N, C-alpha and C positions, 0 to 999 in steps of 0.2 A: 344459576338464578339471584337477582339482588333483594336485598331487603328494603333497599330504599325506595320510596314509592314519592313520586314528582309529580305534580300535579301541574297537567297539562292544560291550556283553553286556546282552540284556535280562531285564531283575530282575523284569519280568510280562510271560509272553510273549502278552498281546494288547494289548500296548501297542505304536502303533507307532513304528518309529525317526525319530530326525529326518528333515527335509525341506525342500527349499529349495522355495518354493512358485511363482518362475518365474525363468527364467534370466537369470545376473546377479545377482543376490542375494544380501547378503553374509549374511543369515542364516538360519540353514536352524529352522524352527520345532519345538518340544517341544511336549509337553503334559503334562495330570494324569493320574496312574493313578486320582487318585479325586473324589469329589464332593464340591464343599466350596462353601459359602455365605459371603461376607464382609459383615457390615454395616457401617453409613457408619465410617470413621475405626479398623475393624479390619485387624489383619493376618495371615495364617496360612504356614504352611508347606505348600507343595505338592510333594510328592514327584513326578515323571518314571519312574520304573520303567525308567531306563537308568544304566547306569554308563560309562563311557569313559577311555581309556586313550590320551595324547596322548604325540607323542615329547618328550622332552626339547629347551626351545628356542621351547616352543610353549605357547600358551597357551588357555581358551576362555572369551567372557564371555558371560553372559546377558544380553541385554536385554531394556526391554519392549517388548510389542506397541504400537504407536503405534495401531493401533484400538481399542483396550481404554481405552487414553489416555483418546482425545476422545470416543469415544462413553459409557464409566463412570466416565471416574475412577481407573482401577486403573493403578496401578504395581507397581515395585518399589521393597522398603524401601533395599535395598543396591545402587543399580544401579550399572553393570554386577555384575553377578554374578561374579568370578574364578574359573574353573577351572583349579587350577594343574598341571602336568604328573603330578606324582607323585600325584595324587587318585585313590581309584579306587571309591569309595564312590557312592551314589545320588544323583543331580541332584536337588537341591530348588530350589525358588525361593519367596522372600518376598515372596509377593503385599501388595499393602494397597490398600484400597476409600479414595479420595481424596473420593468425593463425600458430601457431607454430606446428604444425605436416604434416597437409593436402596443397597439393598443387591443386591448381585449374586451368580448361582449360577453354577459351573461342572460340568459332565460330564466324567464319567471322559472322558479322550479330548479333550476341548475344550483348544486354543493357548492358551497362557499364556505363552509366551517365546520370544524367540530365538538361536539359539547364533550366535557370530560369533569367529572361530580368526585367532589371531595368531601372528607372530613374535615373540619377543622375545626383550630383550638383557638380560644381567646386566652394573651399572655396578660398575667398581673405584671405592671411594669413597678419594679424595684428601684427606685432611685440611690445608688452610692458613689461615695468618695471615689472609690478606685476601682479599676476592673481586674478580676484575677487574670494571672498570666497564662500564657498559652505559646505556642512554638513557632506562633506567626507576629502576633503581638500586634504592633499598630502600621506594619510595614504598608499595607491599605491595597488600593485597588489594583489588580494585574500582579502583585508583588510574589505569586508563586511561581512566575516564569512559563517556561515552554519545559517539558519533560524531556 
């Protein structure tokens, strides 16, 4: 059992609340409150019918569902989608159909993403003239190569 209390408001009374499918799951499933079809390469905003209030020091992250990704090529454009503690609007998910040939349809109440909650830290940014050395140094993106 978690000590994190997430206040939730149903904006659509018939939409189910987020739910963990199995004990120990990291993500709670969220659903779409509308029917929608995505053609190949198309993206759309899928509203969930819920709004949440997180305590300061926490954020929620909307992650794609792996089953939709492997079976249908569906992902999220901005993955993970970050929900800040101060956001009070309807949670919405930007879905994209990456399948080159097949469209996919979602019905109201279909699971489209999962919410993961995490404690977050705020950084104190300290400007310096030089950064301390490291084994990687400034080799750049992708510099660690393949194993």
